[in-house]
C-alpha positions, 0 to 999 in steps of 0.5 A: 500500500502506498503511503502518499503524503498529501500536501495542501496547496490551496484553500478558499471559501468560494464553493465553485473555485475548488471544482475549477482547480480540481479540473485544471489539475486533473487535466494535467494528470495531477491527482488531487482531493478536496477537504470541505471544512465549511460549516453547513449550517452557517456557511463559513469555513474553507475548502482545501485542495491537496495533492501528493507531495511529489506533485506540489511544485508542478501543481502550484506552477499550474495554478500560477499559470492560470492566475489562481493564487 
């Protein structure tokens, strides 16, 4: 079993932004996952995006190239 170390590369409180980022990263064949820390009752908190440690630099460069910071 692979012990993948997932690193947070982005967080936002905008609901649509993680799906856009996830799409861009998956198109570049970078595995990613989201962790929704928003409180469903009060709609506050953030959604975080994680990639495997070995893909962090490439993923950040892709986000910068797409003007996502």
